[in-house]
N, C-alpha and C positions, 0 to 999 in steps of 0.2 A: 211685322205688324199684327196686332191682336184682332181677331175677327170673332163675330158672334157665334158662329158654328163651333169654333174651337172652345169657347167658354162653355157652351151647352154640354160638352163632353165631361165636365167635372161636376161632382155632386154639389160643391159649394155654390155653383152658379145655376144649375139646372132648375132650381126652384124660383128663380127670378123672372120677372116679366121681360118681354122683348124690349120694352122701353128702358129698363134698368140695364139689360145686357148691352144695349147700344150706348148707354151713358158710360158704362165701365170701359167698353172697348175704345171709346173716344177720349176718355180722360185719364185712365190708369197709366202709370209708367211701365214700360217694358224694360226689364233689366237683363242684360246678358253678361255672364261671367265665365271665366275659365276654371279649370280644375285647380283647387287650392285657394281660390279667392274667398275672402270673407264677405258675406252679404251684410251682416250686422254683428256687432260684438256686445257682450254683456256690459250693461251700464250705459249704453247709448240710447238715444230717443227712439222708441219703437215705431215701426210701420207694419202693415199687414201684408204678408207675402203669400202668393200662391205659386207653387212650382208647376210650370207648364211643360218643360222638357228638362231631362237630366236627372241628377241625383244630388242630395244634400245630406249633411249630417248636422244635427243639433247637439251642442256640447255645453254642459254645465260643470264648471270647475268649483269644487268645494275646498280647494286648498290642499288636497292630498293626492296620493298616487292614483286613486280611483275616480274617474269622471262619470257623470251621467251622460249617456249618449242616446240619440234616437235617429234612425234613418228615415229620410223623406223621399218619397217617390212622386211622380207627376200626379197632381190633384191634391196633394197634401198642402196644408197651409200652416203659417207661423205668425205669431204676433198678437193673437187675441187675448192672451193672459195679461201682458203688461198694459195693453190699451184699455181693457175693461177694468183692470185694477188701478189704472192711472199711475203706473210706475215706469221706471226705465226697463230696458230689455233685461230679462232675468237669465238669459242664456245666449250663446253665440251660434251663428248659422254659417256654415262653410260649404262650398261646392266641392264634391268629390269627383266630378267630371264636368265638361262644358255644359252649362245649364242656362235656361231662360226662365225668368220669373215675371209675374205681374205684381206691381206694388201699389197699394192704396195707403194714403195717409190716414191719420187718426179719424178725422171728420168724415172722409169718404167711407171708411169701414163702418163707422157707427151709423151713417145714413143707410148703407146697404143692408145691414141686418135689421134695421128698424123698418125697412120697406117690406119685409117678408117674415112672418112668424115662423115659417118652416126653416128658412135660412138661419134665423135666430136660434132655434132649437138645435139645429145641426152644430152650430158653432159652440153653444154652451155645453152640449153633450161631450164634444171633443175636449173642451176645456176642463170639464170635471174629470174625465178619464186621465188627462195628462197630470192634473194636480194630484190625483190619487197615486199615479205611478211615481211621481216625484217624492211624495210622502213615503211610499214604500221603500224607495231607494235610500232616503235619509235614515229610515229606521234600521235598514240592513247594513248601513255604512256609518253609523253614528259614532264609532270609535274615533276619538281625536287623533291627530297625527302624532302628538307627543304626550307621554305621561311622565310627569316629574315627581320623583319620590324624595322627600326630604322635609325637614322642619322649617317653620317660619323664621327661625334664628339663622338659617344657613344663608350666607351672602351669595354663594354660588347659585342656589335655587332662586333667590330673588333676581339675580342678574339674568338667569335663563328665562324666567317667567316674564320679566320686563321686555326682553328681546323678542320673545314669542308674541306677546301682546302687541308690541309696536309694529311687528311685521305681519300681523294678521294670520298667525299660525294657530290653529286650534290645539288646545292642550288641556290636560286634566292634572290638577295638582293634588297629590296625595300627601297630606300633612302628617307624615309619620315621623316620630322621633327616633330616627336612625342615625348611626354614627357616620355612615358614608352615603351621601346623596347620590342618586343616579337617575338616568332618564332612558325611556324606551321610545324609539323613533320608528314610526310607521310599522309597528308590531314586528320589527325585524332586527333593528340594531340597538344594542345596549351601550350607552355612554356612561362610563364611570369617571372617577377623578383622574386628571383634572377636568372638571365639568365646565368648559369654557364656551362662550358664545360662538367663537370661531369653529370649534368642533361641531357644535349644534348646527350652524349654518351649512357646513359642508355635508353633514348627515342628511339634511333636508334638501340637498341638491341646489342650494343657492350659490350664486356666483361669488367667489372670493378672490379670483385672480383674473387679470385682463386677458383678452384673447389675442392682442396684438402688441407691438412694441411702441407704436406712436399713434397719436390722435390729433385731430384738428382742434378739439376743445376738451379740456379736462376740468370737471367741476368738483370742487372740494365741498362736500356737504350735501346730504340728501333731504334737506328740509324743504319748505314751500318754495323758496327762491331757487334752490338748486334743481328741484324737480321741474318747475315751470321752464327753466332755461333748457333742461334736457329735452323736454317735449318740443320746444321751439327749434332748438338746434338740430336734433335728429330728424325732425319732420322736414327740415330745409336742406338735408343732405350732408350735414357735417358729421364726421365720425366723432362720437361723443362718449366720454367716460365719466361716470359719477362715482366718487369715492366717499363712502359713508362709514364713520367709525362705530356708531351705535346701532341705529335702526332707522328705517325710513320714516319720514315725517318730522324729524328734528324735534325741537322743543315744542312745536305745535302739537305733537302726538300726545302731550300731557293734557291737552284741552279736550275735555270730555264732550263738549258740545259747543260748536261755533255757530252762532245764530245770525251774525251779521255778514256772512260771506255770500256774495251774490250767487244766485242760482239754486240756493238750498233754503227755501222759505221755512222749513221745519227744523233747520239746523243740521250739522254734520260734525262728527267727531274728528279731531285732528288726525288720528291714525287712519281713519277711513279715507279722509281726503288724500293723505299721503299714499295709501295703497292704490287708490284709483289713478293718481298721477304717475306712480311708478309703472303700473300696467300700461298706461298710455305711452310713456317714454320708451319702454321696452318694445311696444308695438311698432314704433318708428325706428327701432334699431339701436337705441342707446344701450350701453352696457352699464350696469349698476353693480358695483362691488360693495359687499357688506362686510363689516367687521375689519376693515382696513383703515389704519390710521396714517395720515400724512405726517412724516417726520420733518421734511424740509422741501423747499422748492428752490431750485438753482437756475438762474437765468443762463441761457445758452445762445449761441449765434442763431440757431434754428428755432428758438423759442424758449422752452423751459424743460427741466428735468424734474419730475415729481418723484420724490423718494418716499416709499412706504416702509412698513415693518421690515420686510426682507425681499422687496422687489422694487422696481422703478419703471416708469414709462416716460417717454418724451412727448411733448405736446406743443403745438404752435401757440395756443392761447390757454389761459387759465381763468376760470371764474371762481373767486373765493366767495363761498356762500356757507361758511362753517358756523354761522350763527353765534350765539352767546351761551354762556353757562351761568347758572344761578349763583348769586352772591352767597357766600357761606354765612351761617348764623354765628354771630359773635356771642355765644353763651357758654358758660362753664359746663363742661361735660358733653357738649354737642358732638364733638368728633367721636367720642367713645360710643355713642349710641346711634351713629349713622347707619341706616339700614335696619336698625333694631327699634323702630318706633319713630325715628326722625328721618324724613324723606324730603328730597328736593324734587318739586313737581308732584303731580298726582295722576299717575297712569290709571286707566280703567281697571287694571287688574287689582288695584287696591280696594275695590268695592267689597269683595268677599272678606277682606281682613278687618273691616271696620264695622261690620254688622252689629248693631246694638251697643256701640262703644262711644266714648266721649272723645271727639276729635277737635284739634285746634289747627288753624291755618294762620301763618304769619305772612301778611302781605295785603295790599289793597288794590292791585291791578286787575286786569281782566282775567288773567290766569287764575288768580286767587278766587275771584268771583265765580268762574266756571267750576272750579273745584268745589267750592262751597255748595253750589246748587246740586252738583252731581253727587257728592258724598252725603248730602242731607237725605237722600232717598234710602240710605243704608244705615247711617250712624244714628245713635240715640240723640246726640247733640253735636252741633258744629259751631265753633266759636271763631270768628275772625278777629285776629289781634292786629290792630292798626296803629302805627306810630303816630300818624297825623290825627287831625280832629274830625275828618269826615272821609268817606270813601268816594263820593260822587266827583271829587276833583281828579281822580285817577282811574275811575272805572266807568265803562259805558253805562248809560242810563238804563238800558233794558236789563242789564245784569243787576244793577243796584235795586231796581224795582222787584225783580224776582227774589232776591235775597230777603228783602223786607217782607215779602209775602210768605216766606217759609217759617212755620212756627218753631221749628227746632234749630234755627240758625240765629245766632246773636252776634252783635258787633261790639267790640270793646276798643274805643279810640284812646289815644294818648297812652298806649300800652307797649312795653318792650319786654321781650323774653330775655332774662339775664342768666338763667341757669336751668339745667334739666337734671332729673334724678331717676335712678332705676338700675337694676342689674338682674339678668342680662338685658332685659327689655326696658323701654321707657315706662316709667310709672307716674311721674309728676313733673310739672314745670313750675318755675318761679318767675313771676312777672313783676314788673315795676311800673307804678303809675304815680301820679302827683301826690297820692296819699300813702305811699310806701310800697313795700313788697308783699306779694301774696303767693302762696303755694296752693296749687290745686291738682287733683288727680287728672291724669292725661293718658289715654291709650295710644294716641298717635299725634304727631306734630308734623304738618306739611309746611315746608318753607318755600316761599315765593317772594323774595324781597329784592327784586331787580336783578340785573344781569351785568356781566362784564365780558369784554371781548375775548374770544377764544382764538388766539392767533399766534401761539408760540412757534409755529412751524414756518412762518413767513419770513422773507429776507429782512435783516435788521435795518436796512436802509429804506424800506418801504415807508412812505409817509403816513403817520398816524396822528390822531389828536391826543390831547393830554390824558385821555382815559383808555387809549389803546385801540380806538375804533379807526377803521381805515378811511383815509381821505380820498375822495374821488372828485372828478369834475373838471370843467374847463379852466378853473383857476390854476390848475397844475400845468406846468409846461415841460415838454420833453425836448431838451436842447439838441440831443443827437438826432432826433426825428424832425426837428424844426417845425413843431406843431404843438398846439395845446392838446391836453388829454381829452378824450371823448367823455360824455356825461358820466358814465359809470366806470371809467378807466382809472386805474391807480397811478401812482408816480412811476411805476415800471411799465413801459409800453408793452401791450399785449396781455397784461394782467388786469382783469376786471373784478368788480366787487358788487354784490347785491345782497339785500336782506338785512337782518339785524346787526351784523358786524360792520356795516357801512356807516361812517359818520353822517349824521343827519337823517338817517332812515326813519320811517314811521314804523313803529314796532307793532305791525298788524299782519295777519296772514295774507290778506288780499293785496296789500301793498308790496309785501315780499315777493309774491308770485308775479305781480306786475313788473317789479324791478328785474326779476330773473328773465322774463320774456323780453323786456326792453334791452337788456344787456346783449342779447344775441344779435340784435340789429346793429349795435356798435361793433360787435365782434366781426360781423360780416364786412363792415366798412374797414376795419383794421386789416383783415385778411386781404381785402381788395388792394389796399395801399401797399402791402408787402408784395403781392403779386406784381403790381405795377413797378415797384422798385427792382424786382428780379428781372423783369423784361428790359428795364432801362440798362441794367448792368450787362445783360446778355447782348 
């Protein structure tokens, strides 16, 4: 129990009146933790903590081998920076021995410092010193984790840069016209050809192999649906494995700014949302494999065998959340210039390559709209090429309004790209409209013309619709199991599906994450039925 005399022994409280000390002692939360416990993690909603007994360490991870750390002794406090700056927690706090803390919520803390000018000064002085220390740490450790050396024409360099961007790894690109591209990782390891994303992931210490032979749930795809499912499943005690072929965030990582996702009123980028979900899933114990491609999934008596490049795992259940891939552009010369001016999707890393240039985007959906808004901050001009007669029929209203307000963004409806020109880079595009063909200079062409199901690894007898999307739901019946399928279950018992690859899904980030979380509830029900059947046999 917190008492007034104990509070008076700490500088933060000694300047408060007896009335306020009594108020804090009677309303503040008293938190007891053991060694190794996390009090708060970076990105969570902040509270104000004062250490009463024990020892803590504050950690700030910048994505590299060097972390910012600070030791806390009794009387030290934490949380004033994010509360006063109205942000989430900017660092994590962990106990290094059994400890006891006092916790005030945002409003209690603000009321406390408003009641005493002396207390206010003490808090703001500490805040200034801490911000200065963080700034100094950043300056002394500003070297990015990876330096990539190679020309913009190098496909290897582009793949590496895309991988690093999507997985939130800081890097510097040195656009040197050298014959053999290479990369320097953590100022220690030099990667030369073959410069693959798998080698890069391993050099960065990312997980590329599973730690065990079998799992309760294996999720194919690290996009919004897969990550949401991983958070739910791992937090509820299921051994969970996520297998991602490219990078965390899936196709949503190409969205530079998602403004209609609940909880982020100022918007959030797709790859930032994915990075936060990944950290949350790993916090609960999910394993996330990067750069592994699922080749096939074979049903077994005990569940499924998931076969990857050169290894396999067994799993009781599978969640297919592999998403979709962009439709390819049917234009003469497009294949030849892929990655050399023609790109599918628009990752944030492309900003530096379009500064002051003339950019074209093929598509009229939300992804195309987000790319137009984002790239317009860098490019000289951005032109949306739309096959239909208007964009508002396929794009959210808020995006259409933003596009209309951008002076360097134009929209050309009733337009199709029929050919591209250039060597070795894109130089021009040929478009066709009702009044004929037109050739115009183009520095970059981003293609976002819809998607197709990405499911060649799935069993051939899995029920799909005419376009290859996976059918789920209670209209499917499992004769051997004598029951209808659960809402997100496929025609194979124990295999579930969520996100864009599912027939009838809503192609939005929020709905994909909702489906991923909901699928876990049905997976629990399926596992309960299997356990019941085993008991009946025994």
